[in-house]
NUVOGU-950314 format. One line per 2 residues: number of its first residue (from 0); their letters; for each residue x, y, z of C-alpha. Coordinates in steps of 0.05 Angstrom, whole numbers, plus 32768, in hexadecimal, padded with zeros to 4 digits. Each point is the difference from the previous one (the first is absolute). Layout:
residues N
NUM	A	X Y Z  ...
end
This chain:
residues 134
0	XX	8127 7F28 80FD  7FD8 7FBD 802C
2	XX	7FE5 8032 8030  7FB5 7FE8 8013
4	XX	7FF2 804C 800B  802E 8045 7FF6
6	XX	7FF8 802F 8041  7FF2 8044 7FD7
8	XX	7FF8 8043 8017  7FD3 8031 7FF1
10	XX	8031 801B 7FD3  8027 7FCA 7FE2
12	XX	800D 8000 7FB1  7FD4 7FBE 7FF6
14	XX	7FC8 800F 8025  8003 804A 7FDB
16	XX	8002 7FDC 7FC9  7FC8 7FD5 7FFC
18	XX	7FD7 8042 8019  8017 8024 7FC3
20	XX	7FEC 7FC9 7FD2  7FBB 7FF6 8023
22	XX	7FEB 803E 7FFD  8017 8012 7FBA
24	XX	7FE3 7FBA 7FE2  7FBD 8009 8024
26	XX	8003 8050 7FDC  8007 7FD8 7FC2
28	XX	7FD2 7FCF 8009  7FCC 8039 8009
30	XX	801B 8026 7FCB  7FF1 7FC7 7FD4
32	XX	7FCA 7FF5 8018  7FD8 804A 7FFE
34	XX	8028 8003 7FCB  7FF2 7FBE 7FC6
36	XX	7FCB 801D 7FD1  8036 8044 7FF9
38	XX	803C 7FD9 7FF7  7FE2 7FCD 7FCF
40	XX	8009 802A 7FC0  8045 801B 8010
42	XX	801D 7FB7 8017  7FDF 7FD4 7FDD
44	XX	7FF0 7FDA 8040  7FB8 7FE9 8007
46	XX	7FD0 8013 803E  8004 7FAE 8001
48	XX	8043 8002 8015  8006 803B 8025
50	XX	7FCB 8000 802F  8021 7FB3 8015
52	XX	8049 8020 800C  7FE2 8034 8021
54	XX	7FD9 7FD3 8031  8047 7FD4 8001
56	XX	8027 803B 8016  7FD3 801F 8032
58	XX	7FFA 7FBB 8026  804F 7FFC 7FF7
60	XX	8006 8043 801C  7FE0 7FEA 803B
62	XX	8029 7FBD 800A  803F 8026 7FF7
64	XX	7FE2 8038 803A  7FEB 7FCA 8029
66	XX	804C 7FE2 7FFF  801C 8047 800C
68	XX	7FD4 8005 8045  801A 7FC4 8016
70	XX	8021 800F 8049  8035 7FC5 7FDE
72	XX	8001 7FFB 7FB7  8005 7FB0 7FEE
74	XX	8036 7FFA 7FD9  7FD8 7FCB 7FD1
76	XX	7FD2 8038 7FF4  8033 8031 7FEC
78	XX	8021 7FD0 7FCA  7FBA 7FF1 7FE8
80	XX	7FFA 8050 7FEF  804A 7FFA 7FDE
82	XX	7FF0 7FCA 7FE0  7FB0 801A 7FD8
84	XX	8020 803F 7FF5  803E 7FE0 7FD5
86	XX	7FC8 7FCE 7FE7  7FCE 8045 7FF4
88	XX	8031 802B 7FD7  8022 7FBD 7FD6
90	XX	7FB4 7FF8 7FF2  7FEF 8049 7FFA
92	XX	8037 7FFB 7FBD  7FEB 7FC6 7FE3
94	XX	7FB1 801D 8003  801B 8040 7FE2
96	XX	801D 7FD4 7FC2  7FDF 7FBE 7FFE
98	XX	7FC2 8025 7FC5  7FCB 7FDA 8036
100	XX	7FDD 8046 7FF8  800B 803D 7FCD
102	XX	801E 8032 802D  8019 8038 7FE3
104	XX	8040 801E 8005  7FE8 8028 803A
106	XX	7FEB 7FB9 8025  8043 7FE0 7FF3
108	XX	8023 803A 8024  7FC9 8002 803D
110	XX	8012 7FB5 800C  8040 800A 7FF5
112	XX	800F 8039 8038  7FD5 7FDB 8029
114	XX	802B 7FB9 7FFD  803B 8030 800A
116	XX	7FDC 801F 8038  7FEB 7FBE 8019
118	XX	8048 7FE7 7FF8  801D 8039 8020
120	XX	7FCF 7FE9 8044  801F 7FB9 7FFB
122	XX	8049 8016 8003  7FF1 8032 8037
124	XX	7FDE 7FCF 8025  8030 7FC8 7FF7
126	XX	8034 8032 8016  7FD9 800F 8040
128	XX	7FED 7FC0 800F  8056 7FE4 7FFB
130	XX	800C 8041 8030  7FCC 7FF1 802B
132	XX	8016 7FAB 8001  804A 8015 801D
end
């Protein structure tokens, strides 16, 4: 996987995974931003937390879509996406049980489902990256 850039046609698995990750991350970020007040009580997540999370997710989505749009996906960018997703998934699990916020049971489930989705993206992108490097 020392290839500087990975040749990737428009339909290759890595590009597709990055695009789906980007669009779903962006959609979820918009939900976090638009629904911050409505989600506060059911999840136990204050708007002072959900707004920055939403903004970060929209920014991350734009970065993912930018990477997916390169004619040749830089291997280092794809590796960074895998690492950030893996760390994000682990962080969400840790945060769910940290007690930093008084999350409701629904808030804990919400974070754990989010962690599972992010981990699935990390695994999918990692697998696609390995295949593209061959």
